[in-house]
C-alpha positions in Angstrom: 65.4 12.0 19.4 62.5 14.5 19.8 62.3 18.2 19.3 62.0 20.7 21.9 58.0 19.8 22.7 56.6 23.4 21.0 58.0 21.8 17.8 57.3 18.8 17.9 53.5 19.5 18.7 53.7 21.2 15.1 55.5 18.6 13.4 53.3 15.5 14.7 49.7 17.9 13.9 51.3 18.7 10.6 52.0 15.1 9.7 48.1 14.3 10.8 47.3 16.1 6.9 46.8 13.8 4.4 49.7 13.3 2.2 52.3 14.4 4.6 54.6 12.1 6.3 57.0 12.8 9.3 59.8 14.2 6.8 57.3 16.6 5.7 55.8 17.6 8.6 59.5 18.7 9.6 60.0 20.4 6.6 57.0 22.5 6.9 57.4 23.4 10.3 61.0 24.2 10.0 60.2 26.7 6.7 57.2 28.1 9.1 60.1 28.8 12.3 62.3 30.6 9.9 59.0 32.7 8.8 58.3 36.7 10.3 56.1 36.0 13.4 53.4 38.4 11.8 53.0 35.8 9.3 52.7 32.9 10.7 50.1 34.5 13.4 48.3 35.5 10.1 48.1 31.5 9.4 47.0 30.9 12.6 43.9 33.4 12.3 43.3 32.2 9.0 43.0 28.7 10.6 40.8 29.9 13.4 38.4 32.0 11.3 38.2 28.7 9.1 37.4 26.7 11.4 34.7 29.0 13.5 33.2 30.9 10.6 32.6 27.9 7.9 30.8 24.9 8.4 28.8 22.9 6.3 25.6 23.9 4.2 22.3 22.4 5.8 20.8 21.2 2.8 23.9 19.8 0.6 26.6 19.8 3.3 29.0 22.0 0.9 31.4 24.4 2.8 28.9 27.2 3.9 29.2 30.1 6.4 28.0 29.0 9.7 24.2 28.2 10.2 22.9 28.7 7.0 22.6 27.8 3.1 25.7 27.6 0.9 25.9 30.0 -2.1 24.3 27.4 -4.4 21.6 26.5 -2.2 20.7 30.1 -1.7 20.5 31.0 -5.0 16.9 30.7 -6.5 17.6 30.6 -10.2 19.1 27.6 -9.5 17.3 24.3 -10.9 16.0 22.5 -8.0 15.3 19.4 -9.5 18.4 18.0 -10.4 20.6 17.2 -7.5 25.1 16.7 -8.6 25.8 14.0 -5.8 29.9 14.4 -5.0 32.1 13.0 -2.9 34.0 16.5 -1.9 33.5 20.4 -1.9 36.6 20.7 -4.5 34.5 18.3 -6.6 31.5 20.7 -6.9 34.1 23.1 -8.0 35.1 21.5 -10.6 31.7 20.9 -12.0 30.7 24.4 -11.9 34.3 25.6 -13.9 32.8 23.6 -16.4 29.8 25.4 -16.9 27.7 22.4 -18.1 25.3 22.5 -14.6 22.6 24.6 -13.0 21.5 22.6 -10.7 22.3 21.7 -6.9 25.0 19.8 -5.3 24.9 17.1 -2.7 28.0 16.4 -1.2 28.9 13.4 0.9 32.0 13.7 2.2 33.8 10.6 1.1 33.3 7.2 -0.8 32.8 3.9 0.2 35.7 1.8 1.5 35.0 -0.8 3.7 38.8 -1.5 4.0 39.0 1.9 5.2 35.7 1.5 7.5 34.0 4.1 5.5 30.4 2.4 5.4 27.2 4.1 4.3 26.1 5.5 7.9 29.8 8.0 7.6 28.6 9.3 4.5 26.2 11.9 4.2 23.6 9.8 2.8 20.5 10.4 4.6 20.7 13.7 3.9 20.3 13.1 0.4 17.5 11.0 1.1 15.7 13.4 3.0 16.0 16.1 0.3 14.0 13.2 -1.9 11.1 14.5 -0.7 11.3 18.3 -2.6 10.8 18.9 -6.3 13.9 16.9 -7.6 13.0 14.2 -10.4 17.1 13.9 -11.3 20.1 12.9 -9.0 23.4 12.7 -11.1 26.2 10.5 -9.7 29.4 12.5 -10.3 32.3 10.7 -8.4 36.0 9.8 -9.7 36.0 6.9 -12.0 37.7 4.1 -9.4 37.2 1.3 -7.4 35.5 3.1 -4.3 33.4 5.8 -7.0 31.8 3.1 -8.9 30.9 1.3 -5.8 29.1 4.2 -4.2 27.6 5.1 -7.6 26.2 1.1 -7.8 25.1 1.6 -3.9 23.1 4.7 -4.4 21.7 3.8 -7.8 20.0 0.7 -6.4 19.2 2.7 -3.0 17.4 5.4 -5.2 14.9 3.4 -7.1 12.1 5.7 -6.0 8.8 6.5 -8.9 10.0 9.5 -11.0 13.3 9.7 -10.4 16.2 9.5 -12.8 19.2 8.8 -11.7 22.2 9.5 -14.1 25.9 9.0 -14.5 28.7 11.4 -16.5 29.3 9.7 -19.8 32.4 8.0 -20.5 35.6 10.4 -20.9 36.9 11.0 -17.9 39.9 9.6 -17.4 39.9 6.0 -15.1 41.5 6.4 -11.5 41.3 10.0 -12.4 40.0 12.7 -10.0 37.2 14.8 -10.8 38.8 18.1 -9.4 41.7 17.8 -11.9 39.6 16.9 -14.5 39.7 19.5 -17.6 36.8 21.8 -17.6 35.6 20.9 -21.6 35.8 17.3 -20.5 34.3 17.5 -17.3 31.3 19.2 -19.0 30.9 16.9 -21.8 30.5 14.3 -19.3 27.6 15.5 -17.9 26.0 17.1 -21.0 26.0 13.3 -22.1 25.4 11.8 -18.8 23.6 8.2 -19.1 20.5 7.3 -17.4 21.5 4.3 -14.5 17.6 4.2 -13.1 14.4 5.5 -14.7 
């Protein structure tokens, strides 16, 4: 038996969220029904503002105000010669919290995963290659320590064999299978400071 259509449509939409199964979607939908109408309206407005006012940075593909650069790319005090390549925007925040990196970023919006249909053309790799025409001297490949992250780093290290470009990777110390966004600031900072060169 399905719920009334307005409720079922909310359950169906919530069920599309990563990590939210049918039971969790139902719980969230029923929780929303119990909230004051103004709270639910505020949530709906926040979601709408997010989709209309935010986009991705024209340069690094991180989150930015629509039609512009993110605050990091717009900051001329950042080291434009060094790019830290990460999987997703939360990884940018994790590296920033470490305080060890003062360059710019490039967000791929995923990692290679052929089993799920994520091939190089589905990632923001072409945008990264275009940035190499500028003052870039080093690219740091900073991915989660898992099969997909390692495969992406290996693929990019082969692709980025450009004269005069150093390609490096954070030193060991990050837990195998662990996500960057959950790594503690000190460990992540030390891993970036002690990065190892893959291509010179």
